[in-house]
PDB file of N, CA, C and O in Angstrom:
ATOM      1  N   MET A   1      -1.606   5.580   8.366  1.00  0.00           N
ATOM      2  CA  MET A   1      -2.591   6.214   9.221  1.00  0.00           C
ATOM      3  C   MET A   1      -3.512   5.148   9.791  1.00  0.00           C
ATOM      4  O   MET A   1      -3.714   4.097   9.182  1.00  0.00           O
ATOM      5  N   ASN A   2      -4.059   5.421  10.941  1.00  0.00           N
ATOM      6  CA  ASN A   2      -4.888   4.431  11.612  1.00  0.00           C
ATOM      7  C   ASN A   2      -6.309   4.403  11.066  1.00  0.00           C
ATOM      8  O   ASN A   2      -6.663   5.149  10.153  1.00  0.00           O
ATOM      9  N   HIS A   3      -7.100   3.531  11.647  1.00  0.00           N
ATOM     10  CA  HIS A   3      -8.502   3.359  11.256  1.00  0.00           C
ATOM     11  C   HIS A   3      -9.265   4.683  11.318  1.00  0.00           C
ATOM     12  O   HIS A   3     -10.089   4.961  10.447  1.00  0.00           O
ATOM     13  N   THR A   4      -9.000   5.495  12.330  1.00  0.00           N
ATOM     14  CA  THR A   4      -9.678   6.773  12.481  1.00  0.00           C
ATOM     15  C   THR A   4      -9.431   7.676  11.270  1.00  0.00           C
ATOM     16  O   THR A   4     -10.353   8.339  10.794  1.00  0.00           O
ATOM     17  N   GLY A   5      -8.210   7.703  10.778  1.00  0.00           N
ATOM     18  CA  GLY A   5      -7.902   8.514   9.608  1.00  0.00           C
ATOM     19  C   GLY A   5      -8.684   8.079   8.386  1.00  0.00           C
ATOM     20  O   GLY A   5      -9.153   8.907   7.605  1.00  0.00           O
ATOM     21  N   GLN A   6      -8.819   6.776   8.228  1.00  0.00           N
ATOM     22  CA  GLN A   6      -9.598   6.281   7.098  1.00  0.00           C
ATOM     23  C   GLN A   6     -11.077   6.619   7.276  1.00  0.00           C
ATOM     24  O   GLN A   6     -11.762   6.950   6.308  1.00  0.00           O
ATOM     25  N   ASP A   7     -11.566   6.534   8.513  1.00  0.00           N
ATOM     26  CA  ASP A   7     -12.952   6.934   8.773  1.00  0.00           C
ATOM     27  C   ASP A   7     -13.140   8.395   8.394  1.00  0.00           C
ATOM     28  O   ASP A   7     -14.088   8.748   7.692  1.00  0.00           O
ATOM     29  N   TYR A   8     -12.237   9.233   8.861  1.00  0.00           N
ATOM     30  CA  TYR A   8     -12.289  10.664   8.581  1.00  0.00           C
ATOM     31  C   TYR A   8     -12.317  10.909   7.071  1.00  0.00           C
ATOM     32  O   TYR A   8     -13.099  11.721   6.576  1.00  0.00           O
ATOM     33  N   TYR A   9     -11.471  10.210   6.365  1.00  0.00           N
ATOM     34  CA  TYR A   9     -11.401  10.349   4.916  1.00  0.00           C
ATOM     35  C   TYR A   9     -12.684   9.883   4.241  1.00  0.00           C
ATOM     36  O   TYR A   9     -13.161  10.523   3.304  1.00  0.00           O
ATOM     37  N   SER A  10     -13.245   8.770   4.713  1.00  0.00           N
ATOM     38  CA  SER A  10     -14.415   8.186   4.061  1.00  0.00           C
ATOM     39  C   SER A  10     -15.671   9.051   4.173  1.00  0.00           C
ATOM     40  O   SER A  10     -16.633   8.836   3.436  1.00  0.00           O
ATOM     41  N   TRP A  11     -15.673  10.027   5.087  1.00  0.00           N
ATOM     42  CA  TRP A  11     -16.838  10.911   5.219  1.00  0.00           C
ATOM     43  C   TRP A  11     -17.032  11.760   3.967  1.00  0.00           C
ATOM     44  O   TRP A  11     -18.136  12.239   3.708  1.00  0.00           O
ATOM     45  N   GLY A  12     -15.966  11.949   3.191  1.00  0.00           N
ATOM     46  CA  GLY A  12     -16.097  12.609   1.906  1.00  0.00           C
ATOM     47  C   GLY A  12     -16.289  14.108   1.941  1.00  0.00           C
ATOM     48  O   GLY A  12     -16.956  14.662   1.067  1.00  0.00           O
ATOM     49  N   HIS A  13     -15.731  14.769   2.913  1.00  0.00           N
ATOM     50  CA  HIS A  13     -15.912  16.220   3.018  1.00  0.00           C
ATOM     51  C   HIS A  13     -14.629  16.991   2.748  1.00  0.00           C
ATOM     52  O   HIS A  13     -14.582  18.199   2.984  1.00  0.00           O
ATOM     53  N   LEU A  14     -13.603  16.335   2.266  1.00  0.00           N
ATOM     54  CA  LEU A  14     -12.315  16.992   2.068  1.00  0.00           C
ATOM     55  C   LEU A  14     -12.161  17.562   0.668  1.00  0.00           C
ATOM     56  O   LEU A  14     -12.798  17.122  -0.289  1.00  0.00           O
ATOM     57  N   GLN A  15     -11.296  18.552   0.590  1.00  0.00           N
ATOM     58  CA  GLN A  15     -10.903  19.131  -0.689  1.00  0.00           C
ATOM     59  C   GLN A  15      -9.405  18.969  -0.827  1.00  0.00           C
ATOM     60  O   GLN A  15      -8.689  18.882   0.170  1.00  0.00           O
ATOM     61  N   ASP A  16      -8.929  18.927  -2.063  1.00  0.00           N
ATOM     62  CA  ASP A  16      -7.485  18.849  -2.261  1.00  0.00           C
ATOM     63  C   ASP A  16      -6.880  20.234  -2.085  1.00  0.00           C
ATOM     64  O   ASP A  16      -7.591  21.193  -1.784  1.00  0.00           O
ATOM     65  N   ARG A  17      -5.583  20.338  -2.272  1.00  0.00           N
ATOM     66  CA  ARG A  17      -4.878  21.614  -2.053  1.00  0.00           C
ATOM     67  C   ARG A  17      -5.350  22.722  -3.000  1.00  0.00           C
ATOM     68  O   ARG A  17      -5.098  23.901  -2.755  1.00  0.00           O
ATOM     69  N   ASN A  18      -6.033  22.339  -4.079  1.00  0.00           N
ATOM     70  CA  ASN A  18      -6.537  23.321  -5.037  1.00  0.00           C
ATOM     71  C   ASN A  18      -8.019  23.629  -4.839  1.00  0.00           C
ATOM     72  O   ASN A  18      -8.623  24.337  -5.646  1.00  0.00           O
ATOM     73  N   GLY A  19      -8.603  23.098  -3.767  1.00  0.00           N
ATOM     74  CA  GLY A  19     -10.000  23.384  -3.466  1.00  0.00           C
ATOM     75  C   GLY A  19     -11.007  22.496  -4.167  1.00  0.00           C
ATOM     76  O   GLY A  19     -12.211  22.735  -4.074  1.00  0.00           O
ATOM     77  N   ARG A  20     -10.533  21.468  -4.871  1.00  0.00           N
ATOM     78  CA  ARG A  20     -11.450  20.534  -5.537  1.00  0.00           C
ATOM     79  C   ARG A  20     -11.879  19.453  -4.550  1.00  0.00           C
ATOM     80  O   ARG A  20     -11.067  18.947  -3.776  1.00  0.00           O
ATOM     81  N   GLU A  21     -13.165  19.107  -4.588  1.00  0.00           N
ATOM     82  CA  GLU A  21     -13.685  18.066  -3.704  1.00  0.00           C
ATOM     83  C   GLU A  21     -13.032  16.726  -4.021  1.00  0.00           C
ATOM     84  O   GLU A  21     -12.847  16.369  -5.185  1.00  0.00           O
ATOM     85  N   ILE A  22     -12.687  15.996  -2.975  1.00  0.00           N
ATOM     86  CA  ILE A  22     -12.098  14.667  -3.123  1.00  0.00           C
ATOM     87  C   ILE A  22     -13.186  13.642  -2.854  1.00  0.00           C
ATOM     88  O   ILE A  22     -13.748  13.599  -1.760  1.00  0.00           O
ATOM     89  N   ASP A  23     -13.482  12.824  -3.843  1.00  0.00           N
ATOM     90  CA  ASP A  23     -14.477  11.769  -3.682  1.00  0.00           C
ATOM     91  C   ASP A  23     -13.764  10.509  -3.205  1.00  0.00           C
ATOM     92  O   ASP A  23     -12.985   9.927  -3.959  1.00  0.00           O
ATOM     93  N   PRO A  24     -14.016  10.070  -1.956  1.00  0.00           N
ATOM     94  CA  PRO A  24     -13.321   8.897  -1.438  1.00  0.00           C
ATOM     95  C   PRO A  24     -13.642   7.609  -2.192  1.00  0.00           C
ATOM     96  O   PRO A  24     -12.929   6.615  -2.055  1.00  0.00           O
ATOM     97  N   ASN A  25     -14.706   7.623  -2.985  1.00  0.00           N
ATOM     98  CA  ASN A  25     -15.036   6.452  -3.802  1.00  0.00           C
ATOM     99  C   ASN A  25     -14.198   6.400  -5.072  1.00  0.00           C
ATOM    100  O   ASN A  25     -14.100   5.353  -5.712  1.00  0.00           O
ATOM    101  N   GLU A  26     -13.595   7.525  -5.436  1.00  0.00           N
ATOM    102  CA  GLU A  26     -12.806   7.587  -6.664  1.00  0.00           C
ATOM    103  C   GLU A  26     -11.307   7.744  -6.414  1.00  0.00           C
ATOM    104  O   GLU A  26     -10.496   7.377  -7.264  1.00  0.00           O
ATOM    105  N   VAL A  27     -10.935   8.287  -5.255  1.00  0.00           N
ATOM    106  CA  VAL A  27      -9.531   8.530  -4.938  1.00  0.00           C
ATOM    107  C   VAL A  27      -9.129   7.610  -3.789  1.00  0.00           C
ATOM    108  O   VAL A  27      -9.711   7.671  -2.706  1.00  0.00           O
ATOM    109  N   ASP A  28      -8.141   6.763  -4.027  1.00  0.00           N
ATOM    110  CA  ASP A  28      -7.678   5.816  -3.026  1.00  0.00           C
ATOM    111  C   ASP A  28      -7.078   6.550  -1.823  1.00  0.00           C
ATOM    112  O   ASP A  28      -6.320   7.508  -1.977  1.00  0.00           O
ATOM    113  N   PHE A  29      -7.433   6.083  -0.632  1.00  0.00           N
ATOM    114  CA  PHE A  29      -6.958   6.703   0.607  1.00  0.00           C
ATOM    115  C   PHE A  29      -5.438   6.806   0.650  1.00  0.00           C
ATOM    116  O   PHE A  29      -4.898   7.829   1.074  1.00  0.00           O
ATOM    117  N   SER A  30      -4.748   5.765   0.219  1.00  0.00           N
ATOM    118  CA  SER A  30      -3.284   5.774   0.297  1.00  0.00           C
ATOM    119  C   SER A  30      -2.668   6.903  -0.525  1.00  0.00           C
ATOM    120  O   SER A  30      -1.584   7.383  -0.194  1.00  0.00           O
ATOM    121  N   SER A  31      -3.337   7.331  -1.586  1.00  0.00           N
ATOM    122  CA  SER A  31      -2.780   8.398  -2.420  1.00  0.00           C
ATOM    123  C   SER A  31      -3.007   9.783  -1.818  1.00  0.00           C
ATOM    124  O   SER A  31      -2.370  10.745  -2.247  1.00  0.00           O
ATOM    125  N   ILE A  32      -3.882   9.904  -0.852  1.00  0.00           N
ATOM    126  CA  ILE A  32      -4.203  11.199  -0.259  1.00  0.00           C
ATOM    127  C   ILE A  32      -3.839  11.237   1.227  1.00  0.00           C
ATOM    128  O   ILE A  32      -4.018  12.262   1.885  1.00  0.00           O
ATOM    129  N   LYS A  33      -3.332  10.127   1.752  1.00  0.00           N
ATOM    130  CA  LYS A  33      -3.042   9.976   3.178  1.00  0.00           C
ATOM    131  C   LYS A  33      -2.196  11.116   3.750  1.00  0.00           C
ATOM    132  O   LYS A  33      -2.535  11.669   4.797  1.00  0.00           O
ATOM    133  N   ASN A  34      -1.116  11.469   3.084  1.00  0.00           N
ATOM    134  CA  ASN A  34      -0.242  12.525   3.601  1.00  0.00           C
ATOM    135  C   ASN A  34      -0.941  13.873   3.656  1.00  0.00           C
ATOM    136  O   ASN A  34      -0.709  14.662   4.572  1.00  0.00           O
ATOM    137  N   GLU A  35      -1.781  14.134   2.692  1.00  0.00           N
ATOM    138  CA  GLU A  35      -2.533  15.387   2.686  1.00  0.00           C
ATOM    139  C   GLU A  35      -3.533  15.424   3.846  1.00  0.00           C
ATOM    140  O   GLU A  35      -3.726  16.472   4.463  1.00  0.00           O
ATOM    141  N   VAL A  36      -4.162  14.298   4.143  1.00  0.00           N
ATOM    142  CA  VAL A  36      -5.087  14.218   5.275  1.00  0.00           C
ATOM    143  C   VAL A  36      -4.316  14.403   6.574  1.00  0.00           C
ATOM    144  O   VAL A  36      -4.742  15.161   7.446  1.00  0.00           O
ATOM    145  N   LEU A  37      -3.188  13.721   6.709  1.00  0.00           N
ATOM    146  CA  LEU A  37      -2.371  13.855   7.911  1.00  0.00           C
ATOM    147  C   LEU A  37      -1.902  15.290   8.120  1.00  0.00           C
ATOM    148  O   LEU A  37      -1.812  15.766   9.252  1.00  0.00           O
ATOM    149  N   ASP A  38      -1.610  15.962   7.037  1.00  0.00           N
ATOM    150  CA  ASP A  38      -1.114  17.333   7.091  1.00  0.00           C
ATOM    151  C   ASP A  38      -2.139  18.290   7.708  1.00  0.00           C
ATOM    152  O   ASP A  38      -1.772  19.363   8.186  1.00  0.00           O
ATOM    153  N   ARG A  39      -3.397  17.913   7.700  1.00  0.00           N
ATOM    154  CA  ARG A  39      -4.464  18.766   8.216  1.00  0.00           C
ATOM    155  C   ARG A  39      -4.807  18.468   9.663  1.00  0.00           C
ATOM    156  O   ARG A  39      -5.623  19.168  10.262  1.00  0.00           O
ATOM    157  N   MET A  40      -4.198  17.442  10.230  1.00  0.00           N
ATOM    158  CA  MET A  40      -4.484  17.048  11.602  1.00  0.00           C
ATOM    159  C   MET A  40      -3.296  17.355  12.494  1.00  0.00           C
ATOM    160  O   MET A  40      -2.145  17.334  12.058  1.00  0.00           O
ATOM    161  N   ILE A  41      -3.597  17.638  13.732  1.00  0.00           N
ATOM    162  CA  ILE A  41      -2.543  17.814  14.727  1.00  0.00           C
ATOM    163  C   ILE A  41      -2.738  16.708  15.750  1.00  0.00           C
ATOM    164  O   ILE A  41      -3.574  16.811  16.648  1.00  0.00           O
ATOM    165  N   VAL A  42      -1.963  15.663  15.601  1.00  0.00           N
ATOM    166  CA  VAL A  42      -2.037  14.523  16.498  1.00  0.00           C
ATOM    167  C   VAL A  42      -0.621  14.273  16.989  1.00  0.00           C
ATOM    168  O   VAL A  42       0.162  13.581  16.338  1.00  0.00           O
ATOM    169  N   CYS A  43      -0.299  14.849  18.159  1.00  0.00           N
ATOM    170  CA  CYS A  43       1.054  14.737  18.685  1.00  0.00           C
ATOM    171  C   CYS A  43       1.092  15.228  20.135  1.00  0.00           C
ATOM    172  O   CYS A  43       0.059  15.572  20.709  1.00  0.00           O
ATOM    173  N   ARG A  44       2.257  15.256  20.700  1.00  0.00           N
ATOM    174  CA  ARG A  44       2.449  15.739  22.069  1.00  0.00           C
ATOM    175  C   ARG A  44       2.174  17.243  22.133  1.00  0.00           C
ATOM    176  O   ARG A  44       2.213  17.923  21.107  1.00  0.00           O
ATOM    177  N   PRO A  45       1.897  17.767  23.331  1.00  0.00           N
ATOM    178  CA  PRO A  45       1.563  19.193  23.470  1.00  0.00           C
ATOM    179  C   PRO A  45       2.591  20.141  22.847  1.00  0.00           C
ATOM    180  O   PRO A  45       2.214  21.124  22.210  1.00  0.00           O
ATOM    181  N   GLU A  46       3.876  19.858  23.024  1.00  0.00           N
ATOM    182  CA  GLU A  46       4.916  20.753  22.473  1.00  0.00           C
ATOM    183  C   GLU A  46       4.817  20.827  20.953  1.00  0.00           C
ATOM    184  O   GLU A  46       4.930  21.902  20.364  1.00  0.00           O
ATOM    185  N   CYS A  47       4.608  19.692  20.338  1.00  0.00           N
ATOM    186  CA  CYS A  47       4.453  19.620  18.882  1.00  0.00           C
ATOM    187  C   CYS A  47       3.167  20.330  18.455  1.00  0.00           C
ATOM    188  O   CYS A  47       3.153  21.053  17.458  1.00  0.00           O
ATOM    189  N   ALA A  48       2.084  20.118  19.217  1.00  0.00           N
ATOM    190  CA  ALA A  48       0.806  20.766  18.893  1.00  0.00           C
ATOM    191  C   ALA A  48       0.957  22.284  18.925  1.00  0.00           C
ATOM    192  O   ALA A  48       0.443  22.982  18.051  1.00  0.00           O
ATOM    193  N   ILE A  49       1.657  22.791  19.927  1.00  0.00           N
ATOM    194  CA  ILE A  49       1.880  24.238  20.028  1.00  0.00           C
ATOM    195  C   ILE A  49       2.615  24.739  18.795  1.00  0.00           C
ATOM    196  O   ILE A  49       2.234  25.758  18.218  1.00  0.00           O
ATOM    197  N   GLU A  50       3.654  24.041  18.387  1.00  0.00           N
ATOM    198  CA  GLU A  50       4.423  24.441  17.196  1.00  0.00           C
ATOM    199  C   GLU A  50       3.552  24.445  15.948  1.00  0.00           C
ATOM    200  O   GLU A  50       3.600  25.389  15.159  1.00  0.00           O
ATOM    201  N   ARG A  51       2.753  23.389  15.763  1.00  0.00           N
ATOM    202  CA  ARG A  51       1.905  23.304  14.564  1.00  0.00           C
ATOM    203  C   ARG A  51       0.824  24.377  14.575  1.00  0.00           C
ATOM    204  O   ARG A  51       0.548  24.994  13.546  1.00  0.00           O
ATOM    205  N   ILE A  52       0.209  24.602  15.735  1.00  0.00           N
ATOM    206  CA  ILE A  52      -0.816  25.651  15.836  1.00  0.00           C
ATOM    207  C   ILE A  52      -0.196  27.003  15.551  1.00  0.00           C
ATOM    208  O   ILE A  52      -0.784  27.819  14.842  1.00  0.00           O
ATOM    209  N   GLU A  53       0.969  27.246  16.090  1.00  0.00           N
ATOM    210  CA  GLU A  53       1.666  28.520  15.868  1.00  0.00           C
ATOM    211  C   GLU A  53       1.983  28.696  14.379  1.00  0.00           C
ATOM    212  O   GLU A  53       1.875  29.803  13.852  1.00  0.00           O
ATOM    213  N   THR A  54       2.369  27.627  13.710  1.00  0.00           N
ATOM    214  CA  THR A  54       2.636  27.689  12.275  1.00  0.00           C
ATOM    215  C   THR A  54       1.376  28.093  11.517  1.00  0.00           C
ATOM    216  O   THR A  54       1.424  28.968  10.652  1.00  0.00           O
ATOM    217  N   TYR A  55       0.242  27.454  11.842  1.00  0.00           N
ATOM    218  CA  TYR A  55      -1.018  27.814  11.199  1.00  0.00           C
ATOM    219  C   TYR A  55      -1.385  29.258  11.512  1.00  0.00           C
ATOM    220  O   TYR A  55      -1.847  29.990  10.637  1.00  0.00           O
ATOM    221  N   ARG A  56      -1.180  29.660  12.746  1.00  0.00           N
ATOM    222  CA  ARG A  56      -1.531  31.029  13.145  1.00  0.00           C
ATOM    223  C   ARG A  56      -0.736  32.049  12.336  1.00  0.00           C
ATOM    224  O   ARG A  56      -1.283  33.055  11.885  1.00  0.00           O
ATOM    225  N   LYS A  57       0.552  31.787  12.154  1.00  0.00           N
ATOM    226  CA  LYS A  57       1.404  32.717  11.402  1.00  0.00           C
ATOM    227  C   LYS A  57       1.120  32.653   9.905  1.00  0.00           C
ATOM    228  O   LYS A  57       0.972  33.683   9.248  1.00  0.00           O
ATOM    229  N   ARG A  58       1.047  31.436   9.373  1.00  0.00           N
ATOM    230  CA  ARG A  58       0.890  31.273   7.928  1.00  0.00           C
ATOM    231  C   ARG A  58      -0.499  31.681   7.448  1.00  0.00           C
ATOM    232  O   ARG A  58      -0.637  32.340   6.417  1.00  0.00           O
ATOM    233  N   LEU A  59      -1.518  31.290   8.193  1.00  0.00           N
ATOM    234  CA  LEU A  59      -2.891  31.533   7.762  1.00  0.00           C
ATOM    235  C   LEU A  59      -3.568  32.684   8.495  1.00  0.00           C
ATOM    236  O   LEU A  59      -4.699  33.061   8.187  1.00  0.00           O
ATOM    237  N   ARG A  60      -2.849  33.231   9.470  1.00  0.00           N
ATOM    238  CA  ARG A  60      -3.422  34.266  10.345  1.00  0.00           C
ATOM    239  C   ARG A  60      -4.693  33.765  11.020  1.00  0.00           C
ATOM    240  O   ARG A  60      -5.644  34.519  11.232  1.00  0.00           O
ATOM    241  N   ALA A  61      -4.687  32.483  11.351  1.00  0.00           N
ATOM    242  CA  ALA A  61      -5.839  31.854  12.003  1.00  0.00           C
ATOM    243  C   ALA A  61      -6.005  32.409  13.413  1.00  0.00           C
ATOM    244  O   ALA A  61      -5.026  32.616  14.130  1.00  0.00           O
ATOM    245  N   THR A  62      -7.235  32.642  13.794  1.00  0.00           N
ATOM    246  CA  THR A  62      -7.529  33.143  15.140  1.00  0.00           C
ATOM    247  C   THR A  62      -8.390  32.158  15.927  1.00  0.00           C
ATOM    248  O   THR A  62      -8.645  32.361  17.114  1.00  0.00           O
ATOM    249  N   GLU A  63      -8.832  31.105  15.271  1.00  0.00           N
ATOM    250  CA  GLU A  63      -9.649  30.093  15.928  1.00  0.00           C
ATOM    251  C   GLU A  63      -9.177  28.706  15.502  1.00  0.00           C
ATOM    252  O   GLU A  63      -8.604  28.523  14.428  1.00  0.00           O
ATOM    253  N   LEU A  64      -9.434  27.739  16.377  1.00  0.00           N
ATOM    254  CA  LEU A  64      -9.045  26.366  16.113  1.00  0.00           C
ATOM    255  C   LEU A  64     -10.181  25.459  16.523  1.00  0.00           C
ATOM    256  O   LEU A  64     -10.707  25.587  17.628  1.00  0.00           O
ATOM    257  N   MET A  65     -10.565  24.550  15.657  1.00  0.00           N
ATOM    258  CA  MET A  65     -11.595  23.573  15.985  1.00  0.00           C
ATOM    259  C   MET A  65     -10.907  22.292  16.453  1.00  0.00           C
ATOM    260  O   MET A  65     -10.019  21.765  15.782  1.00  0.00           O
ATOM    261  N   ILE A  66     -11.331  21.808  17.602  1.00  0.00           N
ATOM    262  CA  ILE A  66     -10.744  20.596  18.156  1.00  0.00           C
ATOM    263  C   ILE A  66     -11.814  19.516  18.174  1.00  0.00           C
ATOM    264  O   ILE A  66     -12.865  19.685  18.794  1.00  0.00           O
ATOM    265  N   LYS A  67     -11.550  18.423  17.504  1.00  0.00           N
ATOM    266  CA  LYS A  67     -12.477  17.293  17.466  1.00  0.00           C
ATOM    267  C   LYS A  67     -11.898  16.179  18.320  1.00  0.00           C
ATOM    268  O   LYS A  67     -10.774  15.731  18.095  1.00  0.00           O
ATOM    269  N   LEU A  68     -12.666  15.738  19.293  1.00  0.00           N
ATOM    270  CA  LEU A  68     -12.191  14.708  20.208  1.00  0.00           C
ATOM    271  C   LEU A  68     -13.016  13.435  20.146  1.00  0.00           C
ATOM    272  O   LEU A  68     -12.758  12.500  20.905  1.00  0.00           O
ATOM    273  N   SER A  69     -13.986  13.378  19.274  1.00  0.00           N
ATOM    274  CA  SER A  69     -14.830  12.190  19.158  1.00  0.00           C
ATOM    275  C   SER A  69     -14.438  11.405  17.914  1.00  0.00           C
ATOM    276  O   SER A  69     -14.792  11.769  16.793  1.00  0.00           O
ATOM    277  N   PHE A  70     -13.714  10.339  18.129  1.00  0.00           N
ATOM    278  CA  PHE A  70     -13.290   9.465  17.052  1.00  0.00           C
ATOM    279  C   PHE A  70     -13.587   8.031  17.442  1.00  0.00           C
ATOM    280  O   PHE A  70     -13.738   7.726  18.625  1.00  0.00           O
ATOM    281  N   THR A  71     -13.670   7.169  16.480  1.00  0.00           N
ATOM    282  CA  THR A  71     -13.860   5.755  16.732  1.00  0.00           C
ATOM    283  C   THR A  71     -12.759   5.258  17.662  1.00  0.00           C
ATOM    284  O   THR A  71     -11.577   5.507  17.424  1.00  0.00           O
ATOM    285  N   GLY A  72     -13.149   4.559  18.715  1.00  0.00           N
ATOM    286  CA  GLY A  72     -12.167   3.969  19.626  1.00  0.00           C
ATOM    287  C   GLY A  72     -11.726   4.861  20.769  1.00  0.00           C
ATOM    288  O   GLY A  72     -10.987   4.407  21.642  1.00  0.00           O
ATOM    289  N   ILE A  73     -12.153   6.113  20.794  1.00  0.00           N
ATOM    290  CA  ILE A  73     -11.790   7.020  21.881  1.00  0.00           C
ATOM    291  C   ILE A  73     -12.837   6.884  22.987  1.00  0.00           C
ATOM    292  O   ILE A  73     -14.022   7.130  22.761  1.00  0.00           O
ATOM    293  N   THR A  74     -12.395   6.494  24.176  1.00  0.00           N
ATOM    294  CA  THR A  74     -13.316   6.338  25.304  1.00  0.00           C
ATOM    295  C   THR A  74     -13.565   7.691  25.961  1.00  0.00           C
ATOM    296  O   THR A  74     -12.864   8.664  25.684  1.00  0.00           O
ATOM    297  N   HIS A  75     -14.552   7.742  26.819  1.00  0.00           N
ATOM    298  CA  HIS A  75     -14.845   8.977  27.564  1.00  0.00           C
ATOM    299  C   HIS A  75     -13.633   9.389  28.404  1.00  0.00           C
ATOM    300  O   HIS A  75     -13.283  10.568  28.455  1.00  0.00           O
ATOM    301  N   GLU A  76     -13.001   8.427  29.055  1.00  0.00           N
ATOM    302  CA  GLU A  76     -11.820   8.729  29.879  1.00  0.00           C
ATOM    303  C   GLU A  76     -10.686   9.310  29.026  1.00  0.00           C
ATOM    304  O   GLU A  76     -10.035  10.272  29.433  1.00  0.00           O
ATOM    305  N   MET A  77     -10.452   8.733  27.856  1.00  0.00           N
ATOM    306  CA  MET A  77      -9.414   9.255  26.965  1.00  0.00           C
ATOM    307  C   MET A  77      -9.745  10.679  26.535  1.00  0.00           C
ATOM    308  O   MET A  77      -8.871  11.545  26.506  1.00  0.00           O
ATOM    309  N   ARG A  78     -11.008  10.915  26.201  1.00  0.00           N
ATOM    310  CA  ARG A  78     -11.446  12.236  25.778  1.00  0.00           C
ATOM    311  C   ARG A  78     -11.227  13.262  26.897  1.00  0.00           C
ATOM    312  O   ARG A  78     -10.755  14.371  26.647  1.00  0.00           O
ATOM    313  N   MET A  79     -11.571  12.885  28.120  1.00  0.00           N
ATOM    314  CA  MET A  79     -11.389  13.793  29.258  1.00  0.00           C
ATOM    315  C   MET A  79      -9.903  14.076  29.496  1.00  0.00           C
ATOM    316  O   MET A  79      -9.537  15.202  29.833  1.00  0.00           O
ATOM    317  N   ASN A  80      -9.053  13.075  29.326  1.00  0.00           N
ATOM    318  CA  ASN A  80      -7.607  13.289  29.455  1.00  0.00           C
ATOM    319  C   ASN A  80      -7.098  14.245  28.380  1.00  0.00           C
ATOM    320  O   ASN A  80      -6.242  15.088  28.649  1.00  0.00           O
ATOM    321  N   LEU A  81      -7.618  14.116  27.178  1.00  0.00           N
ATOM    322  CA  LEU A  81      -7.237  15.029  26.096  1.00  0.00           C
ATOM    323  C   LEU A  81      -7.651  16.459  26.418  1.00  0.00           C
ATOM    324  O   LEU A  81      -6.883  17.398  26.206  1.00  0.00           O
ATOM    325  N   ILE A  82      -8.856  16.618  26.924  1.00  0.00           N
ATOM    326  CA  ILE A  82      -9.341  17.963  27.279  1.00  0.00           C
ATOM    327  C   ILE A  82      -8.443  18.570  28.348  1.00  0.00           C
ATOM    328  O   ILE A  82      -8.059  19.735  28.243  1.00  0.00           O
ATOM    329  N   ARG A  83      -8.102  17.794  29.378  1.00  0.00           N
ATOM    330  CA  ARG A  83      -7.226  18.299  30.448  1.00  0.00           C
ATOM    331  C   ARG A  83      -5.849  18.669  29.900  1.00  0.00           C
ATOM    332  O   ARG A  83      -5.299  19.714  30.245  1.00  0.00           O
ATOM    333  N   THR A  84      -5.300  17.813  29.051  1.00  0.00           N
ATOM    334  CA  THR A  84      -3.977  18.081  28.485  1.00  0.00           C
ATOM    335  C   THR A  84      -3.984  19.357  27.658  1.00  0.00           C
ATOM    336  O   THR A  84      -3.076  20.179  27.779  1.00  0.00           O
ATOM    337  N   ILE A  85      -4.988  19.529  26.828  1.00  0.00           N
ATOM    338  CA  ILE A  85      -5.095  20.742  26.008  1.00  0.00           C
ATOM    339  C   ILE A  85      -5.235  21.968  26.899  1.00  0.00           C
ATOM    340  O   ILE A  85      -4.574  22.982  26.676  1.00  0.00           O
ATOM    341  N   ALA A  86      -6.097  21.874  27.910  1.00  0.00           N
ATOM    342  CA  ALA A  86      -6.345  23.009  28.816  1.00  0.00           C
ATOM    343  C   ALA A  86      -5.114  23.371  29.626  1.00  0.00           C
ATOM    344  O   ALA A  86      -4.844  24.551  29.850  1.00  0.00           O
ATOM    345  N   GLU A  87      -4.360  22.366  30.070  1.00  0.00           N
ATOM    346  CA  GLU A  87      -3.227  22.614  30.955  1.00  0.00           C
ATOM    347  C   GLU A  87      -1.911  22.886  30.231  1.00  0.00           C
ATOM    348  O   GLU A  87      -1.063  23.619  30.740  1.00  0.00           O
ATOM    349  N   LYS A  88      -1.736  22.298  29.042  1.00  0.00           N
ATOM    350  CA  LYS A  88      -0.417  22.367  28.403  1.00  0.00           C
ATOM    351  C   LYS A  88      -0.387  23.116  27.073  1.00  0.00           C
ATOM    352  O   LYS A  88       0.674  23.575  26.652  1.00  0.00           O
ATOM    353  N   VAL A  89      -1.525  23.245  26.412  1.00  0.00           N
ATOM    354  CA  VAL A  89      -1.528  23.911  25.104  1.00  0.00           C
ATOM    355  C   VAL A  89      -2.139  25.308  25.189  1.00  0.00           C
ATOM    356  O   VAL A  89      -1.523  26.289  24.772  1.00  0.00           O
ATOM    357  N   MET A  90      -3.333  25.390  25.722  1.00  0.00           N
ATOM    358  CA  MET A  90      -4.039  26.684  25.765  1.00  0.00           C
ATOM    359  C   MET A  90      -3.258  27.781  26.489  1.00  0.00           C
ATOM    360  O   MET A  90      -3.281  28.919  26.021  1.00  0.00           O
ATOM    361  N   PRO A  91      -2.566  27.510  27.604  1.00  0.00           N
ATOM    362  CA  PRO A  91      -1.840  28.592  28.275  1.00  0.00           C
ATOM    363  C   PRO A  91      -0.811  29.279  27.383  1.00  0.00           C
ATOM    364  O   PRO A  91      -0.543  30.469  27.551  1.00  0.00           O
ATOM    365  N   TYR A  92      -0.237  28.547  26.445  1.00  0.00           N
ATOM    366  CA  TYR A  92       0.742  29.140  25.533  1.00  0.00           C
ATOM    367  C   TYR A  92       0.123  30.279  24.707  1.00  0.00           C
ATOM    368  O   TYR A  92       0.791  31.265  24.394  1.00  0.00           O
ATOM    369  N   PHE A  93      -1.137  30.130  24.368  1.00  0.00           N
ATOM    370  CA  PHE A  93      -1.802  31.092  23.501  1.00  0.00           C
ATOM    371  C   PHE A  93      -2.540  32.178  24.278  1.00  0.00           C
ATOM    372  O   PHE A  93      -3.254  32.996  23.697  1.00  0.00           O
ATOM    373  N   GLY A  94      -2.362  32.175  25.587  1.00  0.00           N
ATOM    374  CA  GLY A  94      -2.826  33.254  26.439  1.00  0.00           C
ATOM    375  C   GLY A  94      -4.247  33.304  26.773  1.00  0.00           C
ATOM    376  O   GLY A  94      -4.681  34.203  27.493  1.00  0.00           O
TER     377      GLY A  94
END
């Protein structure tokens, strides 16, 4: 995972699959990396649609939080992400 993933992990707000808080000072990032990745949707629009649909079916989710402010993301990149989501992902969900 990239620097952003480690930043995300270091904030210390995650829980493991059993709902226990994960302390980034006690649990090495490499041992939890796959679990962190599993909670993010970072891929092409087609893949994002599939993953969102999986969450919608499995969890009966009706809302999705999208975070676009990460270390190294420029304003132009953020605007491109917003356009891509609006044009290629959101229409699928009506």
